[in-house]
C-alpha positions in Angstrom: 159.7 92.8 97.0 163.5 92.1 97.2 164.7 88.8 95.4 166.2 86.4 97.6 170.0 86.0 97.8 171.7 83.1 96.0 174.5 81.4 98.0 176.7 78.6 96.8 179.0 75.9 98.0 181.6 74.7 95.5 184.0 71.8 95.8 184.3 68.6 97.8 181.5 66.3 98.5 182.2 63.5 100.7 181.2 61.2 103.7 183.3 61.4 106.9 184.0 57.9 108.1 183.7 58.0 111.9 184.3 55.0 114.2 180.5 54.7 114.5 179.8 54.9 110.7 179.6 57.5 107.9 178.4 60.9 108.1 177.6 63.5 105.4 180.4 66.1 105.2 182.7 68.2 102.9 183.5 71.8 104.1 181.6 73.4 101.3 178.8 71.0 101.4 178.8 71.6 105.2 178.6 75.5 104.5 175.7 74.9 102.2 173.9 72.9 104.6 174.3 75.3 107.5 173.3 78.4 105.4 170.1 76.7 104.4 169.3 75.5 108.1 169.9 79.1 109.3 168.5 81.0 106.6 165.0 79.2 106.7 163.9 79.9 103.3 165.3 83.4 103.0 168.2 82.4 100.8 168.3 80.0 97.7 171.0 77.7 98.7 172.9 75.4 95.9 175.8 72.9 96.2 178.0 72.3 93.3 180.1 69.7 92.9 180.1 65.7 92.2 179.0 62.5 93.4 179.1 59.1 92.2 176.5 56.7 90.9 176.6 54.8 94.2 174.9 54.2 97.4 176.8 57.2 99.1 176.0 59.4 96.0 172.3 58.7 96.5 172.4 59.4 100.3 174.3 62.7 99.5 171.5 64.0 97.5 169.0 62.9 100.1 171.1 64.6 102.8 171.2 67.8 100.7 167.7 67.9 100.1 166.9 67.1 104.0 168.8 70.6 104.7 166.9 72.4 102.0 170.1 72.7 99.4 169.5 72.7 95.7 171.3 69.7 94.1 170.6 70.7 90.4 174.4 71.5 89.9 175.5 68.4 91.6 177.0 66.0 88.8 176.8 62.4 88.9 180.1 61.2 87.5 181.9 57.9 86.8 184.1 57.7 90.1 183.0 56.9 93.7 181.6 59.3 95.8 184.3 61.2 98.1 185.4 59.4 101.3 187.6 60.5 104.2 188.6 58.4 107.3 188.1 60.7 110.5 189.9 60.1 113.6 189.0 62.1 117.0 191.6 62.8 119.7 190.6 62.9 123.3 189.5 66.6 122.9 187.2 66.0 119.8 189.5 67.4 117.7 189.8 65.6 114.1 192.3 64.5 111.7 191.5 63.2 108.3 192.7 60.7 105.6 191.2 61.4 102.2 190.4 58.6 99.6 191.9 59.6 96.2 190.1 59.4 92.7 186.8 60.7 94.1 183.9 62.2 92.2 184.5 65.6 93.5 187.6 65.5 91.7 186.1 65.1 88.3 183.7 68.2 88.1 183.5 69.4 84.5 182.4 72.9 83.6 178.9 73.1 82.2 176.3 75.7 81.3 174.5 75.3 84.3 177.5 76.1 86.5 177.8 79.3 84.2 174.3 80.4 84.8 174.4 79.8 88.6 177.7 81.6 88.8 176.2 84.8 87.2 173.5 85.2 89.8 175.6 84.2 92.8 175.5 86.7 95.9 178.1 84.6 97.8 180.2 81.4 96.9 182.1 79.3 99.3 185.3 77.6 98.0 188.4 75.9 99.4 191.8 74.6 98.4 191.1 71.0 99.1 188.4 71.0 96.4 191.0 71.9 94.0 193.4 69.0 94.3 192.7 67.6 90.8 193.1 69.9 87.8 189.7 69.4 86.2 188.1 70.4 89.6 190.5 73.5 90.2 189.7 74.7 86.6 186.0 74.4 87.4 186.1 76.1 90.9 188.4 79.1 89.6 186.3 79.6 86.8 183.0 79.3 88.6 184.2 82.0 91.1 185.6 84.3 88.4 182.2 84.2 86.7 180.5 85.6 89.6 179.3 89.4 89.7 181.7 91.9 91.0 179.5 92.5 94.2 179.6 88.6 95.3 181.1 87.4 98.6 183.9 85.2 97.1 184.6 83.2 100.3 187.7 81.3 100.6 187.6 78.8 103.6 191.3 77.9 102.9 191.2 74.3 104.3 194.6 73.2 104.1 194.8 69.5 104.3 198.2 68.0 103.6 199.4 66.9 101.1 196.6 68.4 99.0 197.8 71.9 98.5 200.6 74.1 97.6 201.7 77.5 97.3 200.3 78.1 93.6 196.8 76.9 94.5 196.9 78.9 98.0 197.9 82.1 96.1 195.5 81.6 93.2 192.8 81.2 95.6 193.5 84.1 97.8 193.7 86.3 94.5 190.2 85.2 93.5 188.7 85.8 97.1 187.5 88.8 98.7 186.8 87.1 102.0 189.0 84.8 103.8 188.3 82.4 106.4 190.9 80.4 108.3 191.9 79.0 111.6 194.8 79.6 113.8 196.8 76.6 112.4 196.3 77.7 108.8 197.5 81.4 109.7 200.6 80.0 111.0 201.1 77.9 107.8 200.3 81.1 105.6 202.4 83.3 107.8 205.2 80.9 107.1 204.7 80.8 103.3 204.7 84.7 103.2 207.7 84.9 105.7 205.8 87.1 108.1 205.9 87.3 111.8 203.6 89.2 114.3 200.5 88.6 116.3 197.5 87.3 115.1 195.8 90.7 114.4 198.8 92.3 112.7 199.0 89.1 110.7 195.4 89.5 109.8 195.8 93.0 108.8 198.7 92.2 106.5 196.5 89.7 104.6 193.7 92.1 104.1 196.1 94.6 102.6 198.3 92.1 100.7 195.3 90.4 98.9 192.8 93.2 98.7 190.3 91.3 101.0 186.9 92.9 102.2 187.3 90.6 105.3 189.2 88.0 106.9 187.9 85.8 110.0 190.2 83.9 111.9 188.7 81.0 113.8 190.4 79.6 117.1 188.2 76.8 118.4 187.6 77.4 122.3 189.2 80.7 122.1 186.7 82.2 119.8 187.2 84.2 116.7 188.5 87.4 115.2 186.7 89.3 112.3 188.6 92.3 110.7 187.4 94.4 107.7 189.2 96.5 105.4 187.4 99.7 106.8 189.2 98.6 110.1 186.2 97.3 112.0 187.0 94.6 114.0 185.5 91.9 116.5 187.6 89.5 118.7 185.4 87.5 121.0 185.9 84.3 123.1 184.4 81.1 122.3 181.0 79.8 123.8 181.4 77.2 126.3 180.2 73.7 125.2 180.5 70.1 125.7 182.5 69.0 122.8 181.5 65.7 120.9 183.4 66.5 117.8 184.7 69.8 116.0 183.8 68.5 112.3 181.7 71.2 110.5 182.0 74.0 113.5 184.2 76.1 111.3 181.9 75.7 108.4 179.0 76.7 110.2 180.7 79.6 111.4 181.4 80.7 107.8 177.6 80.1 107.2 176.9 82.7 109.7 179.6 85.0 108.2 178.0 85.2 105.1 174.3 85.5 106.1 175.4 88.1 108.5 177.1 90.2 105.8 174.4 89.8 103.2 172.2 91.1 105.9 174.6 94.0 106.8 174.9 93.0 110.6 178.0 94.7 112.1 180.8 92.5 113.0 180.3 92.3 116.6 176.8 90.7 116.2 178.1 88.2 113.3 181.1 87.1 115.5 178.9 86.5 118.8 176.2 84.4 116.6 178.8 82.6 115.0 180.5 81.4 118.1 177.1 80.5 119.6 176.3 78.1 116.3 179.6 76.9 116.2 179.6 76.0 119.7 176.4 73.9 119.1 177.6 72.2 116.1 180.6 71.0 118.3 178.4 69.8 120.7 176.7 67.5 118.0 177.8 64.2 116.2 179.0 65.1 112.6 179.1 68.4 110.8 175.6 69.0 109.5 173.2 68.6 112.8 169.8 70.2 112.2 170.2 73.8 114.0 167.3 74.7 116.4 165.2 77.6 115.7 166.9 79.6 118.7 170.2 80.1 116.7 168.4 81.1 113.7 168.9 84.6 114.5 171.8 86.9 115.8 
């Protein structure tokens, strides 16, 4: 019997403060919850990061456990649990205002993290989680400590002002899979002084950073997947009634990792990811429980 894969989200853990109240979030935490929901006990899913010794910290652990995520690598630190003010426009698109000095900014290296990294089959990290020096060092050390065959997924997650060229390039050099949205592709192309159509830019990213695969999400326009072998899939989004788009891209990243670990072709992964992201967009908050009919491609 094959051992179950180990998948980790590492980085920011926070609560999205919506007009109607707080909801659990943070891109790598959303990713971990979605993997656990979709994998249905076929994958061991961990979250690595930090929370405060406060009510939101306690609720964080409860929320992760509710989705089936292991919290043994979530440290309790002497800072408040992360919070972000979320504002939605008329189309449900979100903008964010992040609180400073949060618990996820103070995640120190540990033997437990070293042991978890050594058995990772996939890890998802972002640039936002690296906005502080201590957490940046921890996240980058964790990713470097994963096995050669591990999927190192950079969900680039450019949130001004919490990124710079150095962090972006360091992260790209650590990653072998890149997930970004159309706005982030435009920013990255500008940094590299590249011009061209989306697919041409994705090909150049694969070559420039020796990536196995790049995923471009485009909201209602769907997504493009491109591998280093030249396999590609370009599919439109699934029609849905949008409540808010928070967490939709993270759920797509979860499908991407499960699909790649399962050896599915990119077209199947892309279609599945679009269906799951459409469902998440139709729900309030970033980590809804995902119904059984979406658990398979």
